[in-house]
N, C-alpha and C positions, 0 to 999 in steps of 0.2 A: 465476454462470456455471457451467455443467456441460458437459463434453465427454466423449465416449466414444471410445476408441481400441482397435482390434482389432489384435492382433499375435500372431505365432507364438512360443510359448515351449515348447521341448522337443517340437516337432512338434504341439502342440495350440494351438487358438486360445483366447485369453482376452480378456476385456473389462475395460478400465481406465476408471474414472470419476475425473475431476478436478473438485474443487469449490472455489470461492473464495467466501467469505462475508464480507460487510462489515457490521459493526454500529456504530451510533452511539449515544452516550449523554451524560449530564451536559449537557443543553441549557441555554444561557443566551441572554438577549436582549442584544445589544450594538449600540448606536446604531440601534435599531429593527429589527434583523435577528436572528432566532433561529438560532443555530448550535450544533453539537455541540462540546464540549470534549474528548470521548473518541472515538477511532476505532480499531476493532479489525478486522484482516484475518486470516482463518483460511484456510489452504490444506490440503486433504486429498486423498489419492489412494487409491482403493480398488483392490484387486487387484494392487497393486505393493508395492515395498519402501520407498516414501517415507513417512516419518512425518509427522504433522501439524506444520505450521509456522504460527506465529502472530506477528503484529506488533501492538504496541499503541502508538498515537500519542496523546499528551496535549498539549493547548494549555495553556501555563503563563501566557502574557501576550498580550494583544491590544492592537493600536493601529490607528488609522485616519488616513489622510491625512497621513502623515509625509513630510517632505522626504527624498528619496533623492539622494545624491551620485552623479552620473554616473560618477565615477571608480571607484565600487564595481563597475562592470561592465566595466572595462578589464582585459584579461589581457595581462601582459607576460611572455612566455615567455623572452625573451632580454634581460632588463633589464641596462643598463650602469651599474655602480656604481663 
């Protein structure tokens, strides 16, 4: 994704570009499906004061068709104990 923003700074126009880059790696085949175990998201903005931000996501464990307890989705804001 790349977007351009024009804005006035000190009476002059400047152009700012925002970039989001996603990269995938360390692919494995799990139950017949090839999926990445590493996902990196990098955000940059040129022409501004925002530094590069980076998020790294790694899959440590995979499981398929596990039973999920419906109680795990219940939110009790005002539980009485």
